[in-house]
N, C-alpha and C positions, 0 to 999 in steps of 0.2 A: 504494500500500500504506500503510495507516494506521500510526500510531505503535505500536499494540499488536502489529501484525505485525512491525514492526522490532525490537521488544524480543524477541519470540520467536525471531527469526532469529539472535539472538546465542547461542542455546543450542546445545550440541553436538548433532549429529544423533543420533537414538535409536540407530541401529545402531552408530555409533562408540562411544557411551557404553556400550552393552551389551558390546561386544567388549572395551573397556578394563577393564570390571569383571568379565569372565568368570573363573571359577576353573579353572585347569588341573587336570584330574583324570585318572583312569585310564580313564574311560569313552570310548566311541568318538566321541562328538561333539567336534568341535574347540572349539566355543564354546557350551556348553550355556547355558540361561538363567542369568543372573548369580548368583553366590553371594555374593561379598564386595562390600560397599557402603561408600562413603566418606561417604554422607549420613547424618547422625545424626538428622534430624528434630527437632532441638533447638528447643525453644520452651517455652511455659508447660506445666506438668505437668497431670495430670488434674484437680487442684483449682484450677488457675489461672483467672483471670478472662477471659483472652484465649485464643482457639483457637490451636493451635500453628502455627508457620510453618516455613519451611525454615531451613537454616543448620547450624551445627555445624562442627567441624573434622574432617578425615580422621583415621583411626586411625594408629597407627604402621605401619611397613612390614609388620609381621607380620599386621596385621589383627586383633590380639587385642582382645577386649573388656576393659573395665575390670573388674578383679577386685573383687567385693564381699566383705563380711565373711562369716564362716561362722555368723552368728547365725541364729535361727529365721526361716523364711520367712514371708511374709504379703503380702496384696494391698494396693496403695495405695488410698487412699480415692477414692470416685467424686465426680464434680462434681455441682453442682446441676442440676436438670432443665430449667431455662429456663422460658419463659412457658407458662401453661396452654394458650393457644391453639395453641402449636406442639408441645408435648410431652405432650399428654394420653395418648399411647400408653405413656408410661413406667409407667403403673399396670397394664399388661397382665402376665399371667403365663402360663407354659406350661401345657398341659393333660396333660402326661405325657411319658414318655421316648420317644425315637425318633420316627419318622414324618416328621420334616422339614416339618411343616405350619406355615404362618405363624400368628402369634398376635395380631397387632395390628390386623387388618382391622376389628374392631368398635369401635375407639376412635380411629382416625385419621380425620379428616374426609374424606369422599369428594371426589374431584377435581371441581370445578365444570365443567359442560358448557355452554359458551356458544354460542348460535346466531347467526343473522344473517349479514350479508355478511362475507367474509374481510377481515382486516387484519393487518398485521405486528404491531401492538400486541397483538392477540388471540392470535397465535401465541406471542409472548414470554410473555404472561400464562399461557397454557396450559402452556408448558414449565416455568415457575416453579412453577405449582401441582402439576405432576406430580413435579418434583424435591422439593418440600416433602413430598408424600405418600410418596415412597420413603424420604426421610430420616426421617419420622415412623415408618413401618413398621419401618425398620431399627433405630431406637432402641428400639422395643418388643422386637424380637428380641434386641438387645444386652443389654437389661435381663434378659430371660429367660436368656440365656447366662451373665450374671454370677451369677444366682441358682443355676443348675445347677453352675457352676464352684465356687462357694463351698461348695455341698453336697458336691461331690467332694473338696474340700480337707479337709473335716471327716471324710470317710470314704473315704480313697483306695483302700481294698481292697474297697469295696462295688461289686459288678458292676452293680447297678441304677443307682447314682449315676454310674458311668462311662458306661453306656448313655444315661442322661438327658443328660449333658453332650454326648455325640456327637450326639444328636438335636437338641439346642438349636443346636449348630454348623451342622448341616445346614439347619435352619430359617433361621438368620441368614444363611447363605450364599445361600440361594435369593433372599432379598430383596436382599442386597448385590449379587449378580451382575446383577440388574436395574438397581440403582442405579449400577453401573459405567458405564452408557451416559450418565448425567447428570454426567459429569465436566467441568462448566463451573462457573465461580464458585468457591465455597469448597472444592469437592472437587478442583479443578484445581491444577496446579503454581503456585507463587507467581510464576513468570515470565509467567503468563497473566493476563488481566484479572480482577481480583477473587479470584485464586487464593490459597488458604490451605494447600495441601498436605495437606488432610484425607484425601484418598483414600489416599495412601501411608502415612499414620499408621494407618489402619484395615486396609488390605490392600495390601501392598507387592509382591505377585507381579508379575513374576518375580524380584524382588530378595529372595531368601530364602536362608537358610543354616541347614541342620540342625546343622552343627558349632558355629555360634555359639550356638544354643539349648543344645546339650549342654555347651558350656563354661560357660554361665550356670547350668545345672543344678548343676554342681559348685561354682561360685563363689557361688551364691545371689545373683547380681546382681539378680535379679528382686525381691528383698526390699528393695532399696536405694531411697531417695528419687529417685535419679538414673535409675531404670529408665525412666521415661516419656520421657526425652530420650536414651536409648541408641539404638544402631543399629536402624533399622527392619527389618533383615533377621532380627531375633530377637524381634520383637514382632508384634502384630496377629493377624489371623485365620489366617495361614499357620503361625505358631508354635503357635497353639492346636491346629490340626489335628494337627501332629506329636505334641504333648504328650498328646492324649487318644486318638488313633487308633493310634499306633505302640506296640506292646507289647514289642518286642525290647529286649534289654539291651546291645546293641552300640552303638558310636558311629561317626560318619562322619568324624571328625577324623583328621589324619595322625599318624604316630608322633611328629612334632615338636611337636604341640600340647601345652600344659602338662598337659592332663588325661590324656594318654597317656605323655608323657615322665616325668611325676611319679607316674604310676599312681594318680592320685586318682579317676579314673573306675572303675577296676578295684576300688578299695577300697569302692565303694558297694555295699551289699547290695540285693537286689531290693526289700525293703520300704522302705528309705531312698530308693531311686530313684523308686518309685511316689509316695511322699509329696512329694518335691521336685517331680516333674512336676505333681502336682495343685496344689501351692502356686503353681508357676509359671503354670499355666493360669489360676488365679484372679486372679493379678496381671495377666495379659494381658487377661482378660475385663473387669476393672475399667478398664483403660486404654482398651480398645475402647469401652466404654460412655461414658466421658468424651468421647472423640472423636465418638461418635455424637450425644451431646447438643450438642456444639459445632456439628456439621453441621446439626442441626435448628434450633438457634437462629439460625444464619446465614441460613437460609431463612425465618425467621419473618416473617409479614406485618406488619412494624413499620417505622416511619420509620428510614432508615439501614441497613436490612438489605440483603443482596445481592439479595433479591427486589425490593426497592424500586429498586435501582440498575439491575436488568435491565429491569424493566417501564417504567421512566422513560427508557429509551434514546431519545436524540434530543430529550428534553424536560427537560434539566437534569441528566441523570445524570452523576455525577462519573467514571464508568468508561467509558461508551459515548456517543460524540458523536452517533452516528446509530443508527437501528434496524438498519440493515444490519450495522454493526459488532457489535451484540449477536447478531444472527442468525448471523453468521460464527462467533462463539464457541460458540453452541449447536450449529451444524452440525458444527463440528470434533469435538465430543464423539461424534457419531454414527459417526465413523471408527474408533471402538473395534472395531467388527466387522471392519474391514479389516485393521488392524495387529495388535491383540491377539488377536482371535478367529481370523481366517483364518491369519495368518502365524505367530503365536506358539503358539496353542493347538492348531492343526492342522498347519500347514506344517512347523514344527520337528520334532515327533514323526514325521511322515511322511517326513522327510528331503528336503523340497522347498526348504529354504533352505541357504545356504552354511554355516550354523552346524552342520550335521550332515553327517558324512563317510561315514555308513553307510546302508543301506537304511531303517532307522528309528532314532529316538532316543527310546525310551520314557521316559528320565530327564527329558525336557523337558516331559512332561505336567504339567498344572496341579495336580491334586489327587490325588497318588499314594497317600497314606496312607488317605484316606477313599474312594478310588476314585469320586469324584463329578465327574470331569471332564466327562462327558456332560451331567449335570444342570446344570452351570455354562453350557454352551453353550446349552441350552434357555432358561435364565433371561436370558442376554445377548440372545438374539433376541427374547424377550418384552419386555425393556426397550426394545429398538430399535423394536418395533412401537408401544409406548406413545408414544414421542416422534414417530415418523413419521406414525402414523395418528390418534392421539388417545388420551388417557389415561383416558377414561371407560369405563363398562361397554361391552364389545363394540366397542371402538375408537371410541366416540363422542367428540366434542370436536374442537378445532382441532389439526391436525397439519401436517407439511410436505407431505403429499399434497394438502391443501386449497390450499396456496400454489401448488403445481404446476398445479392445475386453474384457479386464478385467472389464471395467466399463459399459459393456453392449452396446457398440457402434460399434459392429462388422460390421454393414452395412456401417457406415461412413468410417471405415478402408478400407473396400473393395472399396468403391467409390473413396477414395483418391488414392489408388493404381491403380485403373483403369484410373483416371485422370493423374496420373504420367506417366503411360505407354503411354497414348495418347499424352502427351507433348513430351515424348522422340521420339515417332513415327513421330510427326510433325517436330521436329528438324532434324530427319534422312532424311526427304524429301529434305533437303537443300543439294543437290548434287553439288552445285556450291558455291563459297564463298558468305557469307552473303552480302558483299558489292555488288556483281554482282546481287544477287537475289533482293536486295532492288531496284536496278536500273531497272531491266528487268522483274521482276516477283513479284511485290509488294504483290499481293494476297497471294502468298505462305508465305511470311514473316508475313502477317497479320494472317494467319492461325496458325502459330507458336505462336504468341502473344495470340490468342484466346484460344489455347490449354493450354498454361501455366496459363492463367487467370482462366480457369476452376479449376485448382488445387489450385491456391492461394486464390480464393474465398472461397473454403472449409476450407483452412488453417486458414484464419483470421476470420471465423465466427463459423461454427460448431465445428471445431477442438479445438479452445481455450475454447469454451463453455463446451464441453463434458469433458474436462480435468481440468477445472477450472484454466486455465492459463491466464496470463495477456498479452494483446497485447503489443508488443514493441512500444516505442514512435514513431518510424518511420511510424507505421500503424494506430496510433490513429487519428480518424477523417477522415480517407481515405474511401471515399464512392464509389470508382469506381467499 
């Protein structure tokens, strides 16, 4: 086991970390997806020259957020857009409210499709090019989201502005959920090779807290310069979802929270609450855009970028001594569909994990306010196909299936593609929100879980064996 693996082995197992961070609530699940977080995501702010890293100190035992002043809200400034070659997408704009359609496809360079005999170097270059493409597309979407959020902040009572902000979030999430599969390098944890924690800065699910967001609505902490280094469970795309999709005037905090004990939440009128939520959403969108720019710059085809370090694996890379080390890091990211998608997004709500004590735990669903959980599953599987089969049009380009064929495992490659197609078809049967299907048609949701499991069973057994890859720590000892 190489040194990178030894470093990762020192981390707390994911299940233990999540159980330690779980918030005890009145719901039926013993340990729902974690609410309170001790990780602050502290690092350079949106305008900083360096992308953020991990770190920060745990909050006090109450988990309370730092209280900001009661001055007027406002969004922090955005960062520069980076090199022209990497972030041409930042000139993109949305074409209207709603719809959830991507907006950056005509300005991000298409993924190169390389022919000829297979090589590990080509596979690494293809993975890097695909990661860069997803980062570019997401930055375009983040810029559109920032624009829509700013418009909403100027007119918080405008229904059209609110609809446009929701549509921009759906568009951004469609691309981001594909990018979730590319959690290697700058998007990965700082405990992993080349990791910069950028994924968690942009989208920290399942580390989210509605109560934290609501406390910061009252304190206006979102308007403070320190907001970009505040707890990640009250920032990012998850916070934005609550702020623009949830229209209720209640809060999810306990009676002991300062906003309830001091009745400061109750003192907010409906108009003031709408204004603060819109200002908060604008601050979140600006922060997300800054992180998106950092992610795109980190993948830029320039000397010293992570793309350079990945594609030079085994040839002087300061991060990867061998190509196999680099391919282990890339393949680890593919296990997103095993842990996050199968176990967390489907298994927990279905009550298949020890985290849920009742037949179902709908509160564990990923995107409850926008009811976009099923759409996220589709995008996750689409991202997996890009990395496994090829990122070009129609699956063209070099992928892990080509490596399997190269080592004489063509049958396995075909079976995995068949299982992937089956999983995508199963998700496509969810013609109603996953929340509704879970309540009224559990068998259909179970069928999706079973179809995904058919793919992940191959991934964590025959796939890693055929290619001599190492299981990520999250899957070691998993016998399901």
